[in-house]
VEXSE-113803 format. One line per 8 residues: for each residue x, y, z of N, C-alpha, C. Coordinates in pm, 1 decimal. Example, Ala and Ser with C-alpha at 12.3 -4.5 7.8 and 13.67 -1.06 7.14 Angstrom:
// VEXSE-113803
1319.0 -569.0 780.0 1230.0 -450.0 780.0 1320.0 -330.0 780.0  1285.0 -225.0 708.0 1367.0 -106.0 714.0 1290.0 3.0 787.0
END
This chain:
// VEXSE-113803
85.5 -120.0 0.0 0.0 0.0 0.0 88.6 124.4 0.0  60.3 222.5 -87.6 142.8 343.3 -99.9 135.3 428.0 26.9  247.3 492.2 58.9 256.4 577.7 177.1 266.3 722.6 131.7  176.4 808.3 180.1 180.3 949.9 145.1 290.3 1020.0 224.0  320.6 1144.4 183.7 424.6 1220.9 252.9 390.2 1240.6 400.2  264.0 1279.2 429.8 224.0 1300.9 568.9 232.8 1172.1 649.2  194.5 1060.1 585.0 202.4 931.7 655.1 347.1 894.8 681.6  435.5 928.0 586.3 577.8 901.9 607.7 629.0 981.1 726.9
583.4 1108.5 738.3 623.4 1191.2 853.4 574.2 1130.8 983.8  450.7 1082.7 983.6 396.1 1021.2 1104.4 469.2 892.4 1137.9  501.0 811.7 1035.5 576.8 688.9 1059.4 712.6 721.2 1120.3  777.3 827.3 1065.5 908.1 866.4 1118.9 896.1 908.7 1265.2  786.6 981.8 1297.6 769.7 1031.9 1434.5 750.9 919.6 1534.9  700.5 806.4 1488.6 681.9 693.2 1581.5 785.6 584.7 1558.6  890.4 617.5 1478.2 1000.8 524.9 1460.3 973.2 410.0 1366.4  874.1 423.3 1277.6 837.8 312.3 1189.5 874.7 337.3 1044.0
929.0 456.6 1013.8 948.7 489.8 872.7 1050.5 398.8 806.2  1169.0 384.5 870.8 1271.7 300.7 809.8 1222.2 158.6 790.1  1147.0 113.2 891.7 1093.5 -22.6 880.3 995.3 -32.1 765.3  916.6 73.4 742.3 817.7 70.5 634.8 883.9 74.1 498.1  1005.2 136.0 491.5 1077.9 137.9 364.7 1127.1 -1.4 330.8  1182.9 -72.1 435.0 1232.1 -208.3 412.7 1117.9 -305.5 389.4  1011.8 -284.1 468.3 896.5 -373.6 457.5 771.4 -288.2 464.3  696.8 -276.0 355.0 580.5 -186.3 351.3 489.2 -203.5 471.3
439.0 -88.3 521.5 350.4 -92.0 637.3 223.4 -168.6 603.3  171.1 -233.4 705.1 49.8 -312.7 685.0 -69.3 -221.7 662.9  -173.1 -271.4 595.9 -294.3 -191.1 575.8 -353.3 -140.1 706.3  -346.3 -223.7 812.9 -401.6 -180.6 942.1 -324.7 -60.8 997.4  -189.8 -66.9 985.0 -107.0 43.8 1034.8 -137.7 172.5 959.8  -144.0 162.7 826.2 -173.8 281.5 746.3 -313.9 333.7 772.9  -407.5 243.6 796.1 -544.3 285.9 826.8 -548.0 366.8 955.1  -472.1 319.4 1056.6 -465.9 391.8 1184.2 -399.6 528.3 1165.4
-291.3 530.3 1083.5 -221.9 656.2 1059.9 -311.7 756.0 987.9  -387.7 707.0 889.2 -476.8 796.4 815.5 -586.4 851.6 905.5  -633.9 767.5 996.6 -734.6 815.5 1092.0 -674.5 923.5 1181.4  -548.7 897.7 1225.5 -480.3 995.1 1311.3 -458.2 1126.1 1236.0  -418.3 1115.9 1108.4 -395.9 1235.5 1026.8 -523.7 1316.5 1010.7  -632.4 1248.4 978.2 -760.8 1316.7 960.2 -804.6 1385.3 1088.2  -780.5 1319.1 1202.4 -817.8 1376.4 1332.2 -737.8 1502.8 1361.0  -604.4 1497.3 1334.1 -519.0 1613.2 1359.7 -557.3 1730.8 1270.3
-586.0 1703.1 1143.2 -626.1 1809.6 1051.0 -755.9 1874.0 1096.9  -852.4 1791.1 1138.9 -980.7 1843.2 1185.8 -962.2 1927.3 1311.2  -871.9 1882.7 1402.1 -846.3 1956.5 1526.2 -784.8 2092.8 1496.2  -686.0 2094.3 1404.8 -623.3 2221.9 1367.9 -725.0 2317.7 1307.1  -809.9 2264.3 1221.0 -911.8 2347.4 1156.4 -1007.4 2406.9 1258.4  -1047.0 2325.1 1358.2 -1137.1 2372.7 1462.7 -1071.2 2481.6 1545.4  -942.0 2460.6 1579.0 -870.5 2560.0 1658.8 -858.5 2692.6 1584.3  -836.7 2685.3 1451.8 -827.6 2808.4 1373.0 -960.1 2882.7 1372.1
-1069.0 2805.5 1361.1 -1200.5 2870.6 1360.5 -1227.6 2937.2 1494.3  -1186.2 2869.8 1603.2 -1206.4 2927.7 1736.1 -1126.4 3055.9 1751.8  -1003.1 3054.6 1697.1 -917.0 3172.5 1712.2 -969.1 3292.1 1634.8  -1056.7 3265.2 1536.1 -1112.8 3374.0 1457.5 -1253.7 3409.8 1501.4  -1287.6 3372.0 1624.7 -1421.7 3405.6 1673.3 -1447.1 3555.4 1660.9  -1571.5 3585.2 1630.7 -1608.9 3726.3 1619.0 -1629.0 3783.3 1758.1  -1528.9 3856.8 1808.4 -1542.9 3923.3 1936.9 -1460.5 4050.5 1936.9  -1487.1 4135.2 2034.6 -1414.3 4260.9 2044.5 -1272.8 4230.0 2087.9
-1174.1 4278.9 2013.1 -1034.2 4250.2 2044.9 -957.5 4380.8 2058.7  -878.3 4387.0 2161.2 -786.6 4498.7 2176.1 -649.2 4448.9 2136.4  -584.2 4517.4 2044.9 -449.3 4480.3 2006.2 -353.8 4578.5 2073.5  -260.2 4524.4 2147.3 -165.7 4609.0 2218.0 -25.7 4556.4 2194.7  72.3 4643.7 2205.4 209.9 4600.5 2191.3 269.5 4580.7 2330.1  311.3 4459.0 2358.6 375.4 4427.0 2484.8 512.0 4368.9 2452.0  616.2 4426.6 2507.9 752.6 4380.4 2485.3 784.6 4372.6 2336.2  730.3 4467.3 2260.2 759.6 4472.7 2118.4 684.1 4373.5 2033.7
594.6 4295.2 2092.0 519.6 4195.5 2017.2 371.3 4225.7 2025.5  299.6 4184.9 1922.2 155.7 4204.8 1922.3 90.1 4103.6 2015.3  -1.6 4150.3 2099.3 -77.3 4060.9 2186.5 -224.1 4094.3 2171.9  -308.2 3994.9 2178.5 -452.0 4016.7 2163.9 -521.1 3996.7 2297.3  -600.3 4092.8 2336.9 -674.8 4083.7 2461.7 -823.2 4080.1 2428.0  -888.2 3963.7 2439.5 -1030.8 3957.4 2406.0 -1115.7 4025.4 2511.5  -1179.0 4135.3 2475.1 -1256.6 4211.4 2572.3 -1380.2 4136.3 2618.5  -1433.4 4047.2 2532.6 -1553.1 3977.3 2576.5 -1523.2 3880.8 2689.6
-1393.8 3851.9 2713.3 -1355.4 3771.7 2828.7 -1342.2 3858.5 2953.7  -1326.5 3990.1 2935.1 -1309.3 4080.7 3048.4 -1438.8 4153.2 3085.2  -1519.8 4181.0 2985.0 -1646.9 4248.7 3011.4 -1746.4 4145.0 3060.8  -1787.3 4160.1 3185.1 -1862.6 4054.0 3252.5 -2007.7 4043.4 3209.3  -2060.8 4143.9 3143.3 -2201.9 4139.1 3106.1 -2226.3 4221.2 2980.2  -2342.9 4200.1 2921.2 -2379.3 4278.9 2803.3 -2391.7 4426.5 2839.7  -2425.2 4453.4 2965.6 -2434.6 4592.7 3012.3 -2296.9 4658.7 3009.8  -2192.9 4584.0 3055.1 -2056.9 4636.8 3051.0 -2012.2 4660.8 2907.4
-2046.8 4568.6 2819.0 -2010.5 4584.2 2678.4 -2076.4 4708.6 2619.7  -2201.7 4732.5 2658.0 -2273.4 4851.0 2609.7 -2205.7 4978.6 2660.0  -2159.4 4977.4 2785.6 -2090.0 5093.8 2841.5 -1959.9 5119.1 2765.7  -1888.6 5010.3 2736.8 -1762.5 5022.8 2662.9 -1787.8 5083.1 2524.9  -1888.6 5033.0 2457.5 -1919.9 5082.1 2323.5 -1962.3 5229.1 2326.3  -2033.0 5268.6 2433.4 -2074.2 5408.7 2446.9 -1952.7 5499.0 2465.7  -1853.4 5450.6 2541.3 -1731.7 5528.9 2563.2 -1645.8 5533.4 2437.4  -1656.2 5430.0 2357.1 -1577.7 5423.1 2233.4 -1636.0 5512.2 2123.4
-1766.0 5534.9 2128.6 -1835.1 5607.5 2021.4 -1773.5 5744.2 1990.0  -1739.4 5828.0 2090.9 -1680.9 5959.1 2058.6 -1550.0 5948.7 1980.6  -1473.6 5842.1 2005.5 -1347.0 5823.7 1934.3 -1369.8 5790.4 1787.4  -1478.6 5720.2 1760.3 -1506.1 5675.5 1624.0 -1552.5 5788.5 1533.0  -1574.8 5907.2 1590.3 -1609.2 6023.6 1507.9 -1491.9 6064.1 1419.8  -1373.0 6024.2 1461.7 -1252.5 6061.0 1388.3 -1207.2 5941.5 1303.8  -1098.7 5957.0 1233.1 -1049.8 5848.8 1146.5 -975.7 5745.3 1230.6  -1051.0 5681.2 1319.9 -995.5 5582.5 1411.9 -1077.9 5454.8 1400.0
-1012.4 5341.7 1383.8 -1083.9 5214.9 1374.2 -1130.6 5170.1 1512.5  -1221.6 5073.8 1516.4 -1267.6 5020.6 1644.8 -1150.7 4961.2 1722.3  -1061.6 4893.2 1652.8 -945.8 4833.1 1718.9 -857.5 4939.6 1782.5  -831.8 5047.5 1709.8 -749.4 5156.2 1763.2 -819.4 5224.2 1880.4  -950.7 5242.8 1869.8 -1026.4 5302.9 1980.1 -1023.0 5213.3 2102.9  -1032.7 5082.4 2082.9 -1023.7 4988.4 2194.8 -888.3 4997.5 2263.6  -782.1 5013.3 2184.1 -647.6 5025.4 2240.3 -636.6 5149.2 2328.4  -691.3 5261.3 2280.9 -688.4 5385.8 2358.2 -761.0 5367.2 2491.1
-881.2 5310.9 2487.3 -958.4 5290.4 2610.4 -887.3 5193.4 2703.7  -835.3 5084.8 2648.9 -770.9 4982.2 2731.7 -647.5 5036.4 2802.5  -566.5 5115.2 2731.4 -445.2 5169.9 2792.5 -475.9 5285.6 2887.3  -581.7 5360.1 2858.9 -616.9 5474.7 2943.6 -680.8 5432.5 3074.3  -758.5 5324.9 3071.0 -837.8 5287.1 3188.3 -793.8 5156.1 3252.6  -669.5 5113.9 3226.6 -611.3 5001.9 3299.3 -656.6 4863.7 3257.5  -712.2 4850.2 3138.0 -757.6 4718.4 3092.3 -644.6 4637.2 3032.0  -536.3 4702.1 3002.1 -416.7 4632.5 2955.2 -295.4 4709.8 3005.5
-184.9 4642.3 3036.3 -68.4 4710.3 3093.4 -9.3 4814.1 2998.2  40.2 4922.1 3055.7 111.1 5023.7 2978.7 224.8 5077.5 3064.8  347.1 5077.0 3013.3 460.6 5127.6 3091.3 446.5 5275.0 3127.4  355.9 5345.2 3060.4 338.4 5488.1 3087.2 302.3 5513.9 3232.6  219.9 5427.2 3291.2 171.1 5450.9 3427.3 273.2 5412.7 3534.1  382.2 5346.7 3494.3 485.8 5313.0 3591.4 453.1 5191.3 3674.7  330.8 5178.6 3716.3 284.6 5062.9 3791.7 144.8 5028.9 3740.7  94.3 4915.5 3784.0 -35.7 4872.3 3732.7 -144.1 4974.7 3766.1
-214.0 5018.7 3664.3 -321.7 5115.7 3682.8 -450.4 5041.2 3716.4  -526.0 5094.0 3810.9 -652.3 5030.8 3848.6 -747.7 5027.8 3729.2  -805.2 4911.3 3705.8 -896.8 4896.2 3592.7 -1032.2 4956.3 3626.8  -1076.7 5049.4 3543.8 -1207.0 5112.8 3563.4 -1283.5 5112.2 3431.0  -1415.2 5120.3 3440.0 -1497.0 5125.7 3319.2 -1487.7 5265.7 3258.2  -1454.2 5276.1 3130.7 -1446.6 5408.2 3066.6 -1578.3 5484.9 3077.9  -1567.5 5613.0 3106.5 -1684.6 5699.7 3120.6 -1704.0 5777.9 2990.4  -1815.6 5755.9 2920.0 -1838.3 5826.1 2793.1 -1829.6 5977.8 2806.0
-1882.7 6032.0 2916.2 -1880.4 6177.4 2936.2 -1737.0 6227.8 2951.1  -1654.5 6150.8 3022.8 -1515.0 6189.8 3041.7 -1438.5 6181.8 2910.2  -1463.6 6077.2 2834.1 -1397.8 6062.7 2703.9 -1429.3 6183.3 2615.7  -1555.5 6220.6 2609.8 -1596.3 6335.1 2527.3 -1534.9 6464.9 2579.8  -1531.7 6479.6 2712.4 -1475.5 6600.6 2773.1 -1328.8 6617.9 2734.5  -1252.3 6508.9 2740.0 -1109.7 6517.6 2708.4 -1088.0 6543.0 2559.7  -1167.0 6477.9 2475.4 -1154.5 6502.3 2331.5 -1187.9 6647.4 2297.1  -1290.8 6701.3 2361.7 -1326.6 6842.5 2340.0 -1213.5 6934.2 2386.7
-1152.5 6898.9 2500.1 -1041.4 6978.4 2552.3 -924.2 6977.1 2454.3  -892.6 6859.7 2400.7 -781.6 6849.2 2305.7 -808.2 6933.7 2181.6  -932.0 6934.2 2136.1 -964.6 7015.3 2018.8 -959.3 7164.7 2050.7  -986.3 7199.6 2176.4 -977.7 7340.9 2215.9 -833.7 7391.1 2212.9  -737.7 7297.2 2212.2 -596.1 7334.2 2206.1 -548.0 7351.1 2062.5  -639.6 7333.1 1967.5 -604.6 7353.2 1827.1 -586.8 7226.0 1747.5  -606.7 7110.8 1812.0 -593.7 6984.3 1739.5 -718.3 6961.2 1654.3  -698.9 6935.7 1527.5 -810.3 6915.9 1434.5 -856.1 6770.0 1434.5
-963.2 6743.4 1360.3 -1011.7 6605.7 1347.3 -904.0 6515.6 1288.1  -822.6 6569.8 1199.0 -714.6 6491.3 1138.9 -595.8 6476.6 1233.7  -578.2 6573.9 1323.6 -466.7 6568.3 1418.8 -489.2 6462.9 1527.2  -613.9 6447.3 1570.1 -641.5 6361.6 1685.5 -597.9 6216.5 1667.0  -621.4 6152.3 1552.5 -572.3 6015.0 1536.9 -420.5 6004.7 1553.0  -347.8 6105.1 1503.0 -202.0 6107.7 1517.3 -164.2 6121.7 1664.3  -230.4 6214.3 1732.2 -206.2 6238.9 1874.5 -233.3 6113.2 1956.7  -348.7 6050.3 1934.0 -389.3 5933.8 2013.0 -301.1 5812.5 1987.5
-248.8 5801.1 1867.4 -158.6 5690.0 1837.7 -30.1 5703.0 1918.3  17.1 5826.5 1935.9 139.2 5850.3 2012.7 114.5 5849.1 2163.2  -7.3 5885.9 2203.5 -37.4 5899.1 2346.5 -174.8 5839.0 2376.1  -188.9 5705.4 2365.0 -320.0 5641.9 2387.4 -366.6 5647.1 2532.2  -276.0 5679.3 2624.8 -312.6 5684.1 2766.6 -376.1 5816.5 2808.3  -390.1 5909.6 2715.8 -433.1 6045.1 2750.2 -567.7 6048.7 2821.1  -658.4 5957.5 2788.5 -791.6 5960.0 2850.4 -786.9 5922.2 2998.0  -673.2 5870.8 3043.7 -658.9 5837.3 3185.2 -597.5 5949.4 3266.8
-561.5 6059.7 3200.7 -503.4 6174.4 3271.3 -613.9 6266.5 3322.9  -579.5 6347.0 3422.6 -675.0 6439.9 3482.8 -678.3 6570.0 3402.8  -796.3 6617.6 3374.3 -808.9 6736.6 3289.5 -759.5 6861.4 3361.9  -823.7 6895.6 3474.8 -790.0 7020.4 3543.9 -653.5 7012.7 3612.0  -630.3 6904.7 3688.7 -510.1 6895.9 3771.8 -382.8 6873.2 3692.0  -393.0 6813.6 3574.5 -272.9 6781.4 3497.6 -270.3 6853.7 3362.5  -363.8 6825.1 3275.7 -355.1 6877.1 3138.7 -370.7 7028.6 3130.4  -474.4 7083.5 3193.4 -491.5 7229.2 3189.7 -374.9 7298.9 3259.0
-330.6 7242.0 3369.2 -217.9 7298.9 3443.2 -91.8 7300.3 3356.9  -68.8 7192.4 3282.0 50.4 7185.0 3197.9 44.5 7283.0 3081.3  -74.5 7304.7 3027.5 -90.1 7403.9 2921.0 -53.2 7542.6 2973.9  -94.3 7572.5 3097.1 -61.4 7701.1 3158.7 89.0 7714.0 3181.5  152.9 7605.0 3224.6 298.4 7606.1 3246.0 371.3 7631.1 3114.8  327.1 7564.0 3009.5 391.2 7580.3 2878.5 381.6 7724.5 2829.4  267.8 7788.0 2854.4 249.9 7926.0 2808.4 327.3 8024.1 2896.0  319.8 8003.4 3027.9 381.6 8098.2 3121.3 533.9 8089.2 3121.0
587.4 7966.9 3123.0 731.6 7949.1 3139.1 806.1 7935.0 3006.9  735.1 7894.1 2903.1 802.3 7869.6 2776.0 745.6 7952.8 2660.8  637.7 8025.8 2687.1 578.5 8107.6 2582.2 517.2 8026.8 2469.3  473.3 7905.9 2501.4 417.6 7816.0 2399.6 265.9 7819.5 2404.4  204.6 7859.8 2295.5 58.5 7862.8 2286.7 19.1 7862.1 2139.3  -111.7 7859.9 2113.7 -160.3 7867.0 1976.5 -107.7 7755.7 1887.9  -67.2 7791.3 1767.0 -21.3 7691.3 1670.6 109.0 7625.6 1713.8  191.1 7700.5 1790.2 315.2 7642.5 1842.6 282.7 7529.7 1939.6
178.4 7548.9 2020.4 134.4 7445.2 2113.1 83.6 7323.4 2035.5  4.4 7349.1 1932.2 -47.0 7238.0 1850.5 68.1 7154.8 1794.3  167.6 7222.3 1738.5 281.7 7150.7 1680.4 356.9 7071.2 1786.5  369.9 7129.4 1906.1 436.3 7059.0 2015.5 359.6 6932.9 2053.8  226.6 6944.7 2063.1 145.1 6830.5 2104.3 149.6 6717.2 2002.4  162.9 6751.5 1876.0 174.2 6647.6 1773.6 311.2 6580.9 1778.0  411.3 6656.4 1822.4 546.6 6602.8 1830.4 570.1 6529.9 1963.1  521.3 6587.4 2071.4 543.8 6531.5 2205.3 415.5 6541.2 2287.2
313.4 6461.9 2253.3 182.6 6474.1 2319.0 183.9 6441.8 2468.0  281.3 6361.7 2512.1 281.0 6318.6 2652.2 312.3 6431.4 2749.5  353.2 6546.8 2695.0 377.5 6661.4 2782.2 250.7 6699.9 2858.4  134.5 6670.0 2802.4 8.6 6702.7 2871.3 -9.5 6622.6 2999.1  55.7 6507.0 3008.0 36.7 6421.5 3125.0 146.0 6432.3 3229.3  243.8 6520.9 3208.6 350.9 6535.8 3307.9 292.2 6582.0 3441.2  334.4 6516.2 3549.4 283.6 6556.2 3681.3 390.8 6557.5 3789.7  517.1 6537.7 3751.4 627.4 6548.5 3847.0 742.9 6621.8 3779.5
830.5 6680.7 3860.9 952.2 6744.4 3810.6 1063.8 6712.1 3908.2  1143.8 6612.2 3872.2 1247.7 6565.1 3965.3 1367.2 6659.9 3970.6  1376.9 6751.6 3872.5 1488.0 6847.9 3865.5 1623.9 6778.2 3871.6  1631.5 6659.5 3808.4 1757.6 6586.2 3801.9 1776.5 6485.3 3912.9  1695.1 6491.0 4018.1 1702.7 6394.6 4128.2 1591.7 6291.4 4105.8  1624.9 6185.8 4031.5 1524.2 6093.0 3978.1 1428.2 6040.4 4084.3  1298.9 6043.5 4049.9 1193.0 5994.7 4137.8 1129.6 5866.7 4082.8  1194.1 5807.5 3980.3 1147.7 5682.5 3918.7 1006.7 5695.6 3861.2
973.5 5815.2 3814.1 846.3 5837.9 3744.6 875.6 5907.8 3611.5  974.0 5852.5 3541.8 1030.6 5919.4 3424.2 930.5 5942.3 3312.0  833.9 5852.2 3294.9 740.0 5867.8 3183.7 649.2 5988.9 3200.8  641.5 6042.9 3323.8 552.5 6156.2 3349.1 628.0 6275.3 3408.9  757.9 6280.1 3382.4 841.6 6383.2 3444.4 880.3 6492.2 3344.5  880.7 6615.4 3392.5 916.4 6730.3 3309.2 1061.2 6725.0 3261.7  1143.5 6642.3 3322.4 1283.1 6633.3 3280.8 1293.7 6583.7 3136.5  1187.6 6519.2 3087.0 1186.3 6468.7 2949.5 1157.1 6579.2 2847.4
1115.4 6695.3 2896.2 1075.6 6803.2 2804.4 1197.3 6876.6 2749.1
END
C-alpha cells in the first residue's frame, strides 16, 4: 500500500518509517495513521475557527510583540459591553478604527498594561462623558479632526489623565514658562503629546516616574 508524505512523517515520528521502507507498512497500520492524520487536521481546523471568533479585540504592543486581549472575556455582562461601546463612540467620530479606539480605552483605563503609568493602573470602566470632555479639551488646544488620530496613536493613555489637575495645568505652564501657545502648542502636542500628562519634576534627582516627568521636556 502506498505511503503518502504526511504518513511518512507520522511513521518517522513513531520510529516506523525506516521499517516501512524495508517492509511496507500493513494496511491496518496505514489505516490507523490515516485516521490519526484526519483527526489532527480536523483539530487544527477547529482551533483556527475558534481563534477567529467574532469578538471585540484589543491589540496592544507588549515587549515589542503584538498581543490580543479579548474584551468579551473581560467584560462581565452585556451591560458592561454597552458601556464600553458608548465610551468608544466619541473616538469613532474621527479616522480611528474600532481596534485603535479599543487600544486607547484599554491603555487609558487600565484594561491592559502600559509602561506609561509606571505601575499597574486600576482597571475602571471608561466613562463616555469623560472621554468626550477630554476630546473636546484636546480640540480646544487647536488639534483638528485629522490631528487627533495622530495624537492618540502617540499617546493612547491620555484619557486616563486628569483634565484640570494635569492637562490644563501643563498648558498654563507651557504658556507661562516657555511662551508656547496657539499653533506652536499644537505643533508641540503632535510632536510630544505626553507633555500634557507630566505631573512630576524631579529636577535631576530621579523619582522613578520618568514617563511623566518634566525632565523629558
